[in-house]
C-alpha positions in Angstrom: -38.0 6.3 93.8 -39.4 2.8 93.3 -42.0 3.4 96.0 -43.3 6.5 94.1 -43.5 4.6 90.9 -45.5 1.8 92.4 -47.9 4.3 93.9 -48.3 5.9 90.4 -49.0 2.5 88.8 -51.6 1.7 91.4 -53.3 5.0 90.9 -53.2 4.5 87.1 -54.8 1.0 87.4 -57.6 2.4 89.5 -58.4 5.0 86.9 -58.5 2.4 84.2 -60.9 0.2 86.2 -63.1 3.2 86.9 -63.3 4.1 83.3 -64.3 0.6 82.3 -67.2 0.7 84.8 -68.3 4.1 83.4 -68.2 2.7 79.8 -70.3 -0.3 80.8 -72.9 1.9 82.3 -73.0 4.1 79.2 -73.2 1.0 76.9 -70.3 2.2 74.7 -68.6 -0.5 72.5 -65.3 -1.7 73.8 -62.2 0.0 72.7 -60.0 -1.9 70.3 -56.9 0.2 70.5 -55.1 2.5 72.7 -56.3 5.4 70.6 -59.9 4.8 71.4 -60.9 3.7 67.9 -63.6 1.1 67.3 -62.2 -2.4 66.6 -61.8 -3.1 62.9 -64.1 -5.7 61.5 -62.5 -8.7 60.0 -63.0 -9.0 56.2 -65.4 -11.7 55.1 -63.8 -14.5 53.2 -64.0 -14.0 49.4 -66.2 -16.2 47.4 -64.5 -19.0 45.5 -64.1 -18.2 41.7 -65.6 -20.6 39.3 -63.7 -21.7 36.2 -66.2 -20.0 33.8 -65.6 -16.3 33.1 -68.4 -13.7 32.8 -69.2 -13.0 29.2 -70.6 -9.6 28.0 -73.8 -10.1 26.0 -73.4 -8.6 22.5 -75.5 -5.5 21.8 -77.3 -5.7 18.6 -76.3 -2.7 16.4 -78.7 -1.1 14.1 -77.7 -0.6 10.5 -76.7 3.0 9.7 -77.4 4.3 6.3 -74.3 5.3 4.3 -73.6 9.0 4.2 -72.8 8.8 0.4 -75.4 10.0 -2.0 -75.1 6.8 -4.1 -78.3 5.6 -5.6 -77.1 2.0 -5.7 -76.3 2.0 -1.9 -79.6 3.6 -1.1 -81.4 0.8 -3.0 -82.7 3.0 -5.8 -83.0 1.2 -9.1 -81.6 3.0 -12.2 -84.4 4.2 -14.4 -85.1 7.0 -16.8 -87.2 8.9 -14.3 -84.3 9.1 -11.8 -81.7 10.1 -14.4 -82.5 13.8 -14.2 -82.1 13.9 -10.4 -78.7 12.1 -10.6 -77.5 14.6 -13.2 -78.5 17.5 -11.0 -76.5 16.0 -8.1 -73.4 15.7 -10.3 -73.8 19.3 -11.5 -74.1 20.6 -8.0 -70.9 18.7 -7.0 -69.1 20.3 -10.0 -70.4 23.8 -9.0 -69.2 23.2 -5.4 -65.7 22.2 -6.7 -65.6 25.3 -8.9 -66.5 27.5 -6.0 -63.5 26.3 -4.1 -61.1 27.2 -6.8 -59.4 30.6 -6.5 -61.0 33.3 -8.6 -59.1 35.6 -11.0 -59.1 39.3 -10.2 -58.3 41.0 -13.5 -59.5 44.5 -12.9 -59.5 47.1 -10.1 -62.6 48.9 -9.2 -63.6 52.6 -9.4 -61.2 55.2 -8.3 -58.4 52.7 -7.6 -58.4 51.8 -11.3 -58.2 55.4 -12.4 -55.3 56.2 -9.9 -53.3 53.2 -11.2 -53.8 54.3 -14.8 -52.2 57.7 -13.9 -49.1 55.9 -12.5 -48.9 53.7 -15.6 -48.9 56.9 -17.7 -45.6 57.9 -16.1 -44.0 54.6 -17.2 -44.6 55.1 -20.9 -41.5 54.6 -23.0 -40.8 54.8 -26.8 -42.1 51.2 -27.1 -39.1 48.9 -27.8 -36.6 48.2 -25.1 -33.1 48.7 -26.4 -31.0 45.6 -25.6 -27.3 46.6 -25.3 -24.5 44.1 -25.6 -21.1 44.9 -24.0 -18.1 45.3 -26.3 -15.6 42.6 -26.0 -12.7 43.7 -23.9 -9.9 42.1 -21.9 -11.2 40.1 -18.9 -10.8 42.0 -15.6 -9.0 40.0 -12.9 -9.7 42.5 -10.1 -13.0 44.1 -8.9 -12.9 47.9 -9.5 -12.9 50.0 -6.4 -15.7 52.1 -7.8 -17.9 49.0 -8.1 -17.2 48.0 -4.5 -18.0 51.4 -3.2 -21.2 51.8 -5.2 -22.5 48.3 -4.1 -21.5 48.9 -0.4 -23.4 52.2 -0.3 -26.7 50.6 -1.2 -29.4 51.0 1.5 -33.1 50.7 2.2 -34.1 54.4 1.9 -37.9 54.3 1.9 -39.6 55.0 5.2 -41.0 51.5 5.6 -38.7 48.6 6.5 -40.4 46.4 3.9 -43.6 46.8 1.8 -46.4 44.3 1.5 -46.9 43.8 -2.3 -48.5 40.4 -2.7 -50.8 38.3 -0.3 -48.5 35.3 -0.3 -44.8 34.2 -0.8 -43.1 36.0 -3.7 -41.9 33.6 -6.4 -40.7 36.1 -9.1 -40.1 39.8 -9.5 -39.3 42.5 -12.1 -38.4 46.1 -12.4 -40.1 48.2 -15.1 -37.4 49.3 -17.5 -38.2 53.0 -17.1 -35.3 54.9 -15.4 -37.5 57.7 -14.3 -40.5 55.9 -12.7 -39.4 53.2 -10.3 -42.1 50.6 -10.5 -41.5 47.2 -8.9 -43.6 44.1 -9.7 -44.0 40.8 -7.9 -45.8 37.5 -8.6 -46.6 35.1 -5.7 -47.6 31.5 -5.0 -51.4 32.2 -5.2 -51.2 33.7 -8.7 -51.4 37.3 -7.6 -49.5 40.1 -9.3 -48.5 43.2 -7.3 -47.3 46.6 -8.4 -45.4 48.9 -6.1 -44.6 52.6 -6.9 -41.4 52.7 -4.9 -40.9 56.4 -4.5 -44.6 57.3 -3.9 -46.6 57.7 -0.7 -50.3 58.2 0.1 -52.2 59.4 3.1 -54.6 57.1 4.9 -57.0 58.6 7.5 -56.8 55.4 9.5 -53.0 55.5 9.7 -50.7 57.9 11.5 -47.9 57.7 8.9 -48.0 57.8 5.0 -48.6 54.4 3.4 -46.9 52.8 0.3 -48.7 52.9 -3.1 -49.5 49.3 -4.0 -52.0 47.7 -6.4 -52.7 44.0 -6.6 -54.4 41.8 -9.2 -54.8 38.0 -9.5 -54.5 37.1 -13.2 -53.6 33.5 -12.5 -55.1 30.7 -10.3 -51.8 29.1 -9.4 -48.2 30.2 -8.8 -46.6 32.8 -11.0 -43.4 31.2 -12.3 -41.8 33.9 -14.4 -42.3 37.5 -15.5 -40.6 39.9 -17.9 -41.4 43.0 -19.9 -41.8 42.5 -23.6 -38.5 43.6 -25.2 -40.5 44.8 -28.2 -43.1 46.7 -26.2 -42.3 48.0 -22.7 -46.1 48.5 -22.0 -46.6 44.7 -21.9 -45.7 42.7 -18.8 -45.7 38.9 -19.5 -46.3 36.4 -16.8 -46.4 32.6 -16.8 -48.0 30.3 -14.3 -48.5 26.7 -13.1 -52.1 27.2 -14.3 -50.9 26.5 -17.8 -51.2 30.0 -19.2 -48.9 32.8 -20.3 -50.6 36.2 -20.1 -49.6 39.8 -20.4 -50.7 42.9 -18.6 -51.5 45.8 -21.0 -50.2 48.9 -19.1 -52.0 51.3 -21.4 -55.4 49.8 -20.5 -54.7 48.1 -17.2 -56.2 44.8 -18.6 -54.9 41.3 -19.0 -54.6 39.4 -22.3 -54.2 35.7 -22.7 -51.1 35.1 -24.8 -50.7 31.3 -24.8 -52.5 28.4 -23.2 -51.5 24.7 -23.6 -55.0 23.2 -23.7 -53.8 19.9 -25.2 -51.4 18.8 -22.5 -52.5 21.0 -19.7 -49.0 21.1 -18.4 -47.9 24.0 -16.1 -45.5 26.5 -17.5 -42.4 26.7 -15.3 -40.4 29.5 -17.1 -40.2 31.4 -20.4 -38.0 33.9 -22.3 -38.5 36.2 -25.3 -36.5 37.2 -28.3 -35.3 40.9 -28.6 -38.2 41.7 -31.0 -40.8 40.3 -28.6 -42.3 38.1 -31.3 -41.0 34.7 -30.2 -41.7 33.0 -26.9 -39.7 30.1 -25.6 -41.2 28.3 -22.6 -40.6 25.2 -20.4 -42.9 22.8 -18.6 -42.8 20.6 -15.6 -42.3 17.4 -17.6 -39.0 18.4 -19.3 -40.7 19.8 -22.4 -39.4 23.0 -24.1 -41.7 24.8 -26.5 -41.7 27.7 -29.0 -44.5 30.0 -30.0 -44.5 32.7 -32.7 -46.8 35.6 -31.8 -46.9 36.7 -35.5 -49.0 33.6 -36.2 -51.6 33.5 -33.4 -53.6 30.9 -35.2 -50.7 28.5 -35.6 -50.0 25.9 -33.0 -46.9 26.1 -30.9 -44.0 23.6 -31.2 -42.8 21.4 -28.4 -39.7 19.4 -27.9 -39.0 16.7 -25.3 -35.5 17.7 -24.2 -35.2 16.3 -20.7 -36.8 13.5 -18.6 -37.4 15.8 -15.6 -38.7 19.3 -15.0 -37.0 22.2 -16.8 -37.3 25.0 -14.3 -35.5 27.8 -16.1 -34.5 28.7 -19.7 -32.5 31.6 -21.0 -31.8 32.9 -24.5 -28.3 34.1 -25.3 -28.4 37.9 -25.5 -25.6 38.1 -28.1 -26.8 35.2 -30.3 -30.4 34.1 -29.8 -29.9 30.8 -31.5 -28.5 29.4 -28.3 -30.9 28.4 -25.5 -29.8 27.3 -22.0 -31.9 25.0 -19.8 -31.8 24.3 -16.1 -33.3 20.9 -15.2 -34.1 18.8 -12.2 -32.1 16.0 -13.8 -29.0 17.6 -12.3 -27.9 19.2 -15.6 -27.5 22.6 -17.3 -27.7 22.2 -21.1 -27.1 24.5 -24.1 -29.1 24.0 -27.3 -28.9 25.3 -30.8 -32.5 26.1 -31.7 -31.8 25.9 -35.4 -31.3 22.1 -35.0 -34.2 21.5 -32.6 -36.6 20.0 -35.2 -34.3 17.5 -36.9 -32.2 16.1 -34.1 -32.6 17.7 -30.7 -29.3 17.0 -29.0 -27.6 19.4 -26.5 -24.6 21.3 -27.8 -23.1 21.2 -24.3 -24.1 19.6 -21.0 -22.8 20.5 -17.6 -23.4 18.0 -14.8 -24.3 19.2 -11.3 -24.5 17.4 -8.0 -28.3 18.1 -7.5 -31.1 19.8 -9.4 -30.3 23.0 -11.2 -32.8 25.7 -10.3 -31.6 28.5 -12.6 -29.4 29.4 -15.5 -28.8 32.9 -17.1 -26.5 34.2 -19.8 -24.3 37.1 -19.0 -24.8 40.5 -20.8 -22.1 39.7 -23.4 -23.4 36.2 -24.0 -20.0 34.7 -23.1 -20.8 33.3 -19.7 -23.5 31.1 -18.2 -24.4 31.4 -14.5 -26.2 28.5 -12.8 -27.7 28.0 -9.3 -27.9 24.4 -8.0 -29.2 22.6 -4.9 -25.7 21.1 -4.5 -24.8 24.4 -2.8 -22.8 25.8 -5.7 -23.0 28.8 -8.0 -21.2 28.0 -11.2 -19.9 30.3 -14.0 -19.2 28.7 -17.3 -17.4 30.9 -19.9 -15.4 31.2 -23.1 -13.5 33.7 -25.1 -14.1 31.8 -28.3 -17.3 30.0 -29.5 -20.2 28.8 -27.3 -19.2 25.1 -27.9 -15.8 25.8 -26.2 -17.4 26.9 -22.9 -15.8 25.5 -19.8 -16.2 25.8 -16.0 -14.5 29.0 -14.8 -15.7 29.3 -11.2 -17.5 27.1 -8.7 -18.6 29.2 -5.7 -19.7 27.5 -2.5 -23.1 28.9 -1.5 -26.0 27.5 0.6 -28.9 27.0 -1.8 -31.0 24.6 0.3 -34.0 26.8 0.6 -36.4 24.1 1.8 -40.2 24.1 1.5 -41.1 27.6 2.7 -38.4 29.7 1.0 -38.5 30.4 -2.8 -35.6 28.7 -4.5 -32.7 31.0 -5.2 -31.9 32.3 -8.7 -28.5 34.1 -9.1 -29.0 36.9 -11.7 -26.7 39.1 -13.6 -26.8 42.9 -13.7 -28.0 43.8 -17.2 -27.7 47.6 -16.6 -25.4 49.1 -19.2 -23.7 51.1 -16.5 -22.4 47.8 -15.0 -20.8 46.4 -18.2 -17.2 47.4 -17.2 -17.1 44.5 -14.8 -19.8 41.8 -14.9 -21.4 40.9 -11.5 -24.6 39.2 -10.2 -26.7 39.1 -7.1 -28.2 36.1 -5.1 -30.0 35.7 -1.9 -28.6 34.1 1.3 -30.1 31.9 4.0 -28.5 34.3 6.5 -30.8 37.1 5.2 -28.4 39.4 3.2 -28.5 40.0 -0.5 -25.0 39.1 -1.8 -23.3 40.6 -4.8 -20.5 38.6 -6.6 -18.0 39.3 -9.3 -18.7 37.4 -12.6 -15.0 37.7 -13.5 -13.3 36.6 -10.4 -16.0 34.7 -8.5 -15.3 36.7 -5.3 -18.0 38.2 -3.1 -18.1 42.0 -3.5 -20.5 42.9 -0.7 -23.6 42.0 1.4 -26.7 44.1 1.5 -28.2 43.7 5.0 -30.0 45.7 7.7 -30.9 43.6 10.7 -33.5 46.1 11.9 -35.5 46.0 8.6 -34.7 42.6 7.1 -36.1 39.8 9.2 -36.8 37.2 6.5 -34.8 35.6 3.7 -35.0 37.9 0.6 -35.1 34.9 -1.7 -36.0 36.9 -4.9 -33.6 39.6 -5.9 -32.5 41.4 -9.1 -30.9 44.7 -10.4 -32.7 47.5 -12.1 -32.0 47.3 -15.8 -31.7 51.1 -16.7 -31.3 53.2 -13.6 -28.3 55.6 -13.7 -27.1 54.2 -10.3 -27.2 50.7 -9.0 -30.5 49.6 -7.6 -31.6 46.2 -6.2 -35.0 44.8 -5.5 -35.7 42.0 -3.1 -38.8 40.0 -2.1 -39.5 37.4 0.7 -41.9 34.7 1.8 -44.3 37.1 3.3 -45.1 38.9 0.1 -42.9 41.9 1.2 -40.4 43.8 -0.8 -37.5 46.2 -0.2 -35.6 48.4 -2.6 -31.9 49.0 -2.1 -30.7 52.3 -3.7 
């Protein structure tokens, strides 16, 4: 074995020597490794670094002229000849700013205007809205079975899951008081006002299915903060806005009329209410001011009273005795005022403290209860069987009212329909998407209105129809869409 290996080694050595001779003859560089690769060159020694570092020479920058159109910065001296040009520049700037502001749309065009007038004809009533006050009776400590059944049977019966009524998020809504023509109204964050003929349909050649009948205006340039039909004239729909105006829509002419504008302070109107005769308007502003305006004296100036230090977001006149005014404020209080003593010594008759800002307050149909909605996640019912000054807290209902930035704040509202006077109840939206109905006597929840296939957003705005023979609820959400539960 060792002999064979030695022969193999000798033969291998001969082959190596032979290959070296061949490489010399061919003048191929010597091999530096067993893989036949050229020998690597040794790196040259690095130059020694000096102590001084290399400095970048500064580049001379040219002066750039300012982009502002200031004559002083451009080196133009002020003189009479240049004054006209400067004035023109300022006027152009103002025109540009005005062009950016949202424009009012106070009239429909052509056939659309005529079609809407025909719908408004069907809503005509005998003028004044009759305000009915329930007769005093013994308080009910149990929800009637008939009320539970009627509320539980409510459903979305129109063919569309929801209907687009306004371009942006709905902030307030109302039902027209006619019991025969169901007309829903909504005001949104852009100042738009939409009308929806709930039971009507129209054919559209571009659509396969019938479409809802909706008409939209833009009477305001900022958010609509409140709306109600004039109790003294059902053909006038009043709206208030953050743009500092209160207007009404004349349903006989389909035109808008400016009812009140606070030009002196320029403060935005946050809410308003009207007396039964429709002649007196009480309004609130964002700085805690509450004001009064008598429509019978259009040339007289309205009165204002500094009642709270922070925003008053909702006011409500007592239906049974309109001398009492309730205010909901961001200062965490709900207060009751006697308007007869407002001029001499404006002090609240009653004050109910809340944990956080109070977003809404409404008197019950009989004027004996006050319902409040607060950001402390509570619905409160204050009530009395005696005089208003004797009101006390009756129920405190836990309810998530933290709507955040993109959902309209909740406002729990009573059912003012005379058919509901046997047992007071109210509705309020829920962050879980249902519309909830509660008893105003016991504080318990009666039912939830919810259809997961149709309702996909929080119906933050909701209210009852004031005159329909059977219960009906309107709801609106952050997409400008509405649904009617009947």
